[in-house]
NUKOL-623592 format. One line per field, with one value per residue (C-alpha): residue number from 1; residue in one letter; x, y, z. Coordinates in steps of 0.25 Angstrom, whole numbers, always signed. Layout:
<marmis>
k <- c(NUM|...);
r <- c(a|...);
xx <- c(X|...);
yy <- c(Y|...);
zz <- c(Z|...);
</marmis>
This chain:
<marmis>
k <- c(1|2|3|4|5|6|7|8|9|10|11|12|13|14|15|16|17|18|19|20|21|22|23|24|25|26|27|28|29|30|31|32|33|34|35|36|37|38|39|40|41|42|43|44|45|46|47|48|49|50|51|52|53|54|55|56|57|58|59|60|61|62|63|64|65|66|67|68|69|70|71|72|73|74|75|76|77|78|79|80|81|82|83|84|85|86|87|88|89|90|91|92|93|94|95|96|97|98|99|100|101|102|103|104|105|106|107|108|109|110|111|112|113|114|115|116|117|118|119|120|121|122|123|124|125|126|127|128|129|130|131|132|133|134|135|136|137|138|139|140|141|142|143|144|145|146|147|148|149|150|151|152|153|154|155|156|157|158|159|160|161|162|163|164|165|166|167|168|169|170|171|172|173|174|175|176|177|178|179|180|181|182|183|184|185|186|187|188|189|190|191|192|193|194|195|196|197|198|199|200|201|202|203|204|205|206|207|208|209|210|211|212|213|214|215|216|217|218|219|220|221|222|223|224|225|226|227|228|229|230|231|232|233|234|235|236|237|238|239|240|241|242|243|244|245|246|247|248|249|250|251|252|253|254|255|256|257|258|259|260|261|262|263|264|265|266|267|268|269|270|271|272|273|274|275|276|277|278|279|280|281|282|283|284|285|286|287|288|289|290|291|292|293|294|295|296|297|298|299|300|301|302|303|304|305|306|307|308|309|310|311|312|313|314|315|316|317|318|319|320|321|322|323|324|325|326|327|328|329|330|331|332|333|334|335|336|337|338|339|340|341|342|343|344|345|346|347|348|349|350|351|352|353|354|355|356|357|358|359|360|361|362|363|364|365|366|367|368|369|370|371|372|373|374|375|376|377|378|379|380|381|382|383|384|385|386|387|388|389|390|391|392|393|394|395|396|397|398|399|400|401|402|403|404|405|406|407|408|409|410|411|412|413|414|415|416|417|418|419|420|421|422|423|424|425|426|427|428|429|430|431|432|433|434|435|436|437|438|439|440|441|442|443|444|445|446|447|448|449|450|451|452|453|454|455|456|457|458|459|460|461|462|463|464|465|466|467|468|469|470|471|472|473|474|475|476|477|478|479|480|481|482|483|484|485|486|487|488|489|490|491|492|493|494|495|496|497|498|499|500|501|502|503|504|505|506|507|508|509|510|511|512|513|514|515|516|517|518);
r <- c(m|v|y|c|g|k|p|s|r|s|c|r|q|c|r|k|r|d|i|k|c|d|k|r|a|g|s|c|g|q|c|t|r|a|n|l|k|c|p|g|y|q|n|p|e|a|l|v|f|r|d|q|t|a|s|t|i|q|k|a|a|d|a|p|e|d|g|f|r|k|m|k|f|t|n|y|d|p|s|v|p|s|l|s|p|c|p|t|d|l|t|p|y|p|l|p|p|v|e|l|r|a|k|d|v|f|v|s|q|y|v|l|r|y|s|s|m|m|g|y|i|p|h|f|l|p|s|m|y|k|p|i|h|l|m|s|t|f|k|a|v|s|l|l|y|f|s|n|e|v|m|s|p|s|v|l|d|e|a|w|t|s|y|g|f|a|l|s|l|t|n|k|a|l|q|q|p|q|a|a|t|q|n|s|t|l|l|t|i|f|l|l|d|l|f|e|r|l|a|n|k|r|q|l|g|m|i|s|d|t|r|h|i|n|g|a|l|a|l|f|r|l|r|g|q|s|l|f|d|d|p|l|a|v|s|m|f|s|q|l|k|v|l|m|l|t|s|c|l|e|h|n|t|d|v|p|n|d|f|i|e|i|h|k|f|a|s|h|s|m|d|v|e|h|p|d|w|s|f|s|v|l|l|i|r|f|i|g|v|k|a|r|v|c|t|r|d|n|l|s|d|a|v|q|s|a|l|q|l|d|d|d|f|e|q|t|c|m|n|m|p|r|s|w|h|f|d|t|i|t|g|l|l|i|p|d|l|t|y|e|g|c|y|h|h|y|p|s|a|e|v|c|r|t|w|n|n|y|r|l|i|r|i|l|l|n|e|i|i|l|e|l|l|q|n|p|e|q|g|s|f|f|n|t|a|f|v|e|a|e|q|k|i|h|t|c|n|l|t|i|e|r|m|c|n|e|i|c|a|s|l|p|q|f|t|r|e|p|s|c|f|a|v|g|a|n|k|t|a|q|s|a|g|m|y|m|h|g|q|i|s|t|s|q|r|r|s|q|a|t|a|l|v|f|a|l|y|t|a|a|s|s|p|t|c|s|s|k|n|c|s|w|i|v|n|e|l|q|i|m|g|s|e|m|n|i|s|e|a|r|i|v|k|d|i|l|l|k|k|g|k|v|n|p|w|v|i|a|n|t|l|e|l|f|t|f|g|p);
xx <- c(+232|+230|+216|+211|+200|+184|+179|+168|+156|+153|+155|+167|+158|+154|+166|+173|+163|+164|+149|+142|+136|+124|+128|+115|+116|+120|+122|+123|+115|+124|+131|+116|+114|+126|+125|+138|+139|+142|+153|+148|+152|+165|+167|+171|+176|+186|+191|+195|+209|+217|+229|+240|+252|+255|+253|+262|+275|+275|+274|+285|+294|+292|+294|+311|+319|+316|+303|+310|+309|+317|+329|+340|+354|+366|+380|+388|+399|+410|+414|+401|+398|+384|+379|+373|+376|+363|+356|+344|+329|+332|+333|+342|+336|+341|+349|+342|+348|+360|+355|+344|+355|+364|+354|+350|+364|+366|+355|+358|+371|+372|+360|+354|+369|+372|+378|+373|+372|+360|+350|+340|+340|+329|+320|+321|+319|+304|+301|+292|+298|+315|+321|+329|+342|+339|+339|+350|+358|+354|+357|+371|+375|+370|+377|+390|+388|+384|+396|+404|+400|+400|+412|+405|+410|+398|+390|+400|+399|+383|+383|+394|+383|+372|+380|+382|+366|+363|+372|+365|+353|+355|+362|+348|+339|+348|+345|+330|+327|+316|+324|+337|+331|+325|+331|+333|+342|+350|+350|+355|+365|+370|+371|+378|+389|+388|+391|+405|+410|+404|+414|+425|+426|+433|+444|+444|+452|+445|+440|+425|+417|+407|+398|+388|+389|+389|+377|+370|+373|+367|+356|+352|+354|+344|+334|+336|+330|+319|+330|+328|+313|+316|+319|+326|+335|+340|+346|+350|+357|+364|+371|+375|+382|+391|+394|+398|+406|+414|+416|+420|+431|+436|+438|+445|+434|+425|+409|+402|+394|+381|+382|+384|+372|+364|+370|+366|+352|+352|+355|+339|+334|+343|+348|+359|+362|+365|+381|+381|+376|+385|+395|+392|+394|+408|+413|+409|+417|+430|+427|+428|+442|+447|+445|+453|+465|+466|+465|+475|+464|+466|+473|+474|+458|+457|+464|+458|+445|+449|+453|+438|+431|+437|+433|+419|+420|+424|+412|+403|+408|+407|+392|+388|+372|+372|+366|+378|+388|+397|+401|+416|+417|+428|+430|+418|+429|+442|+454|+458|+443|+444|+454|+460|+450|+438|+425|+414|+399|+390|+375|+375|+384|+380|+383|+397|+398|+396|+407|+416|+415|+417|+431|+436|+433|+440|+452|+453|+450|+462|+472|+469|+472|+485|+490|+488|+496|+507|+511|+521|+517|+504|+510|+509|+494|+490|+491|+495|+505|+515|+510|+495|+496|+503|+491|+481|+489|+490|+475|+471|+479|+473|+460|+463|+468|+454|+445|+454|+451|+435|+434|+442|+433|+420|+424|+421|+407|+403|+414|+418|+409|+401|+410|+420|+414|+418|+409|+406|+406|+397|+383|+387|+396|+388|+377|+387|+390|+375|+373|+384|+381|+367|+360|+365|+369|+383|+381|+376|+387|+396|+391|+393|+407|+409|+407|+420|+429|+430|+434|+443|+450|+452|+457|+466|+471|+475|+488|+487|+480|+489|+493|+488|+476|+476|+479|+468|+459|+466|+463|+448|+448|+454|+443|+432|+435|+438|+428|+417|+418|+419|+426|+428|+436|+445|+447|+450|+460|+468|+469|+474|+483|+491|+492|+489|+486|+469|+457|+450|+437|+439|+438|+426|+418|+421|+418|+408|+414|+409|+395|+387|+373|+365);
yy <- c(+167|+177|+176|+189|+188|+189|+198|+207|+204|+218|+223|+232|+245|+244|+241|+253|+261|+254|+252|+240|+231|+225|+215|+214|+206|+211|+225|+229|+241|+251|+251|+251|+265|+270|+268|+260|+246|+236|+227|+215|+207|+198|+184|+181|+168|+173|+183|+176|+172|+181|+176|+189|+181|+191|+204|+197|+193|+209|+215|+204|+209|+223|+222|+223|+211|+208|+216|+229|+243|+245|+253|+262|+260|+268|+264|+267|+279|+277|+291|+296|+299|+292|+283|+275|+270|+271|+285|+289|+298|+304|+320|+325|+332|+347|+353|+366|+378|+383|+395|+387|+377|+388|+393|+380|+377|+392|+392|+379|+377|+393|+401|+388|+384|+384|+399|+406|+420|+420|+410|+420|+419|+408|+417|+427|+414|+410|+426|+427|+440|+440|+454|+450|+455|+446|+434|+439|+440|+427|+420|+426|+421|+408|+404|+408|+401|+389|+391|+390|+377|+370|+379|+382|+395|+396|+398|+408|+416|+414|+420|+431|+437|+436|+442|+455|+454|+453|+465|+474|+471|+473|+487|+491|+485|+493|+505|+503|+509|+498|+486|+489|+486|+473|+460|+456|+467|+463|+448|+452|+460|+449|+439|+450|+450|+434|+433|+442|+432|+420|+425|+428|+414|+411|+420|+419|+431|+443|+453|+454|+468|+474|+481|+472|+471|+486|+487|+477|+486|+498|+490|+488|+502|+506|+497|+503|+498|+489|+480|+472|+471|+459|+446|+445|+456|+454|+440|+448|+458|+446|+444|+457|+458|+445|+451|+464|+460|+451|+459|+470|+459|+456|+469|+475|+486|+491|+486|+499|+508|+504|+490|+492|+501|+490|+479|+488|+490|+475|+472|+477|+466|+453|+445|+454|+442|+432|+427|+432|+447|+447|+441|+452|+463|+457|+456|+470|+474|+466|+470|+486|+481|+473|+486|+492|+484|+482|+498|+502|+511|+513|+501|+502|+504|+492|+481|+485|+483|+471|+464|+469|+463|+449|+451|+453|+442|+434|+438|+436|+421|+419|+424|+414|+409|+396|+392|+395|+388|+375|+363|+359|+343|+334|+319|+319|+320|+313|+324|+325|+329|+342|+353|+351|+339|+346|+354|+362|+359|+371|+370|+375|+380|+392|+392|+387|+398|+408|+405|+404|+418|+422|+414|+418|+433|+431|+425|+437|+448|+442|+441|+456|+458|+449|+457|+472|+467|+459|+471|+478|+490|+492|+491|+506|+505|+498|+502|+488|+482|+472|+460|+464|+463|+450|+444|+450|+443|+430|+431|+433|+421|+413|+417|+415|+401|+398|+403|+394|+382|+385|+386|+372|+366|+372|+363|+348|+350|+355|+346|+332|+320|+310|+299|+309|+307|+300|+289|+293|+309|+317|+320|+335|+329|+318|+329|+337|+326|+324|+339|+340|+327|+323|+336|+344|+341|+340|+353|+358|+352|+359|+373|+372|+370|+380|+389|+386|+387|+403|+400|+390|+400|+411|+401|+394|+408|+413|+417|+411|+399|+387|+378|+367|+373|+378|+366|+358|+370|+369|+354|+355|+365|+355|+344|+354|+356|+343|+334|+343|+351|+365|+373|+384|+375|+372|+386|+391|+379|+383|+396|+393|+385|+394|+404|+416|+430|+429|+440|+429|+437|+437|+422|+422|+432|+424|+410|+417|+409|+421|+421|+425|+427|+438);
zz <- c(+278|+291|+298|+298|+308|+304|+293|+292|+283|+280|+267|+264|+263|+277|+281|+275|+281|+296|+297|+299|+287|+287|+277|+268|+256|+243|+249|+263|+268|+272|+257|+251|+261|+256|+242|+242|+234|+246|+241|+249|+259|+262|+264|+278|+277|+264|+273|+286|+280|+271|+263|+268|+263|+252|+261|+272|+263|+258|+273|+278|+266|+269|+283|+288|+294|+309|+309|+313|+305|+294|+297|+289|+294|+290|+290|+303|+301|+313|+310|+313|+329|+332|+344|+334|+320|+316|+314|+322|+318|+332|+333|+343|+354|+352|+364|+370|+365|+371|+377|+385|+390|+393|+402|+408|+412|+418|+427|+431|+434|+438|+443|+450|+456|+471|+474|+462|+464|+454|+458|+457|+442|+443|+446|+433|+423|+424|+422|+409|+406|+406|+399|+388|+395|+404|+396|+387|+398|+405|+390|+389|+402|+401|+388|+396|+406|+398|+388|+401|+404|+390|+384|+372|+364|+356|+369|+374|+361|+363|+377|+373|+362|+373|+383|+372|+370|+384|+388|+378|+383|+398|+395|+388|+400|+410|+402|+407|+422|+424|+418|+426|+438|+436|+442|+428|+423|+436|+434|+419|+425|+435|+424|+414|+425|+427|+411|+413|+426|+418|+404|+414|+419|+406|+410|+425|+430|+425|+433|+433|+425|+436|+427|+428|+445|+444|+435|+444|+456|+448|+446|+461|+464|+455|+462|+475|+487|+479|+477|+489|+489|+478|+481|+466|+468|+482|+477|+465|+474|+482|+468|+466|+479|+476|+463|+467|+479|+471|+461|+471|+476|+462|+459|+472|+473|+485|+486|+478|+487|+480|+483|+496|+498|+492|+501|+513|+509|+505|+521|+525|+515|+517|+528|+534|+543|+532|+532|+518|+519|+530|+521|+511|+522|+525|+509|+508|+518|+513|+500|+503|+511|+501|+491|+500|+502|+488|+485|+498|+504|+517|+521|+536|+536|+526|+536|+547|+540|+534|+550|+553|+542|+545|+560|+554|+545|+557|+565|+553|+553|+567|+568|+556|+558|+565|+552|+544|+555|+547|+554|+553|+552|+554|+550|+538|+528|+527|+529|+514|+511|+520|+525|+538|+541|+542|+535|+536|+535|+531|+531|+517|+506|+505|+519|+515|+504|+515|+526|+513|+509|+523|+524|+509|+513|+526|+517|+508|+519|+527|+517|+514|+528|+527|+515|+523|+536|+529|+518|+524|+515|+521|+535|+539|+535|+547|+561|+566|+577|+570|+580|+578|+562|+563|+571|+561|+551|+558|+561|+545|+542|+551|+547|+533|+536|+543|+532|+521|+530|+533|+519|+515|+525|+519|+506|+509|+511|+497|+490|+496|+492|+500|+500|+505|+520|+532|+540|+554|+553|+562|+559|+555|+546|+541|+538|+531|+521|+518|+517|+506|+497|+499|+496|+484|+470|+463|+457|+470|+477|+465|+467|+483|+480|+470|+480|+489|+478|+481|+497|+492|+481|+491|+503|+493|+486|+500|+504|+518|+513|+517|+505|+510|+512|+497|+492|+498|+491|+478|+480|+483|+470|+462|+467|+465|+451|+448|+456|+457|+445|+448|+440|+449|+458|+446|+442|+456|+458|+447|+452|+464|+457|+450|+461|+454|+461|+457|+460|+470|+466|+451|+454|+461|+456|+441|+445|+455|+468|+478|+481|+493|+497|+503);
</marmis>
């Protein structure tokens, strides 16, 4: 028996209509006014307790054991990989499209990385209007970069298909005078060049094509003096400068006159006192010397120009702004973790990169001087006494050795772990350790270390570099490749171990290991 509480005394019609029943004898007034037959009233005493035994038994029979909802199980098949023997009704969350994932990876790992030449690309992304030739090229480059990261043949095929389509659209855009001078078209040309350099990574050693770089130079020339009124275009010119000069170094050609004219005009709009600008001016002169030596054109004048250029490099380094000076630190790291027991501390990774750019070019420049002075076949070209020539050869060897040692000393700041540092170091050294590891992420640290790879390669591949120095560099590249997962370090280390004759600028251009600022 179940107690159901005190029942209502109203008639069933009033309860159904949810109105108050007046409970008149015979028939309630509400039913009379509505022309309804009043069913009468319930007996309250008869409804207080109800016999629900039969219905309760039926409910219990229908319910599953232990009161849980009935579940359906299937036989477990161990041959089918599964996290659980029972199936689930949950639908897996779909992955984003490959194109979207590729763009995210390309922007986060390439565009926004340290020392990227394309840090201005985010300025184009929020734009509501994006030309189709730019977006198609951006898609192709993103897919190719992503395919290199995940080693996917299908994504690689899609990247090449997109590249062909983008190339066709870009050629059409270049035929329109207004579109040809827009920043979006310049960026498209740079992305096409990047696509081919990324593709060459699969076949390291291929000489890069210059058509895209020459095309970009032609577009800059079309814009004239208005170019440097646009800050975004100025950033893109800085990228053109790196690409143009490294291309000339790779192909052993002199810098085009059109570029030199634009570069001179740019000096009116840029900070010519900046060490990176000074470096670019000296680098253009170095390219000229190198091109003349390769063509054997006026070698007597070339060696004198090279000697003067090395003096100018030395003077520029001596007159660096105070904010670009570095400290030489001893005692902070155990001797095994440094070369010759000391290392440098720089104000920033950018400052270190610039110093190493000066050093690696001086190594290559002094190697050219040594080649000319030591080659008997060229002796008749120089009006230099034997004693004077020997002194210059000795000076060149000392310069190369010093540059190699300084490049090695620049490494620990950006590659050593905090646990490597000794207790009781001086304040400068302690602050160096805090800067190294307390303010940058692992990815930033890896990018900063990658910027050292080409300088290390230049030092180790020099014939003047000592075997001790070379072995130390190879070991450091091995550590950078295995512990910091820097693929460029592994590639360069393998090249050094093979001891083959490789054009260093093919490596620098393909792996994008040589960059500089304004």
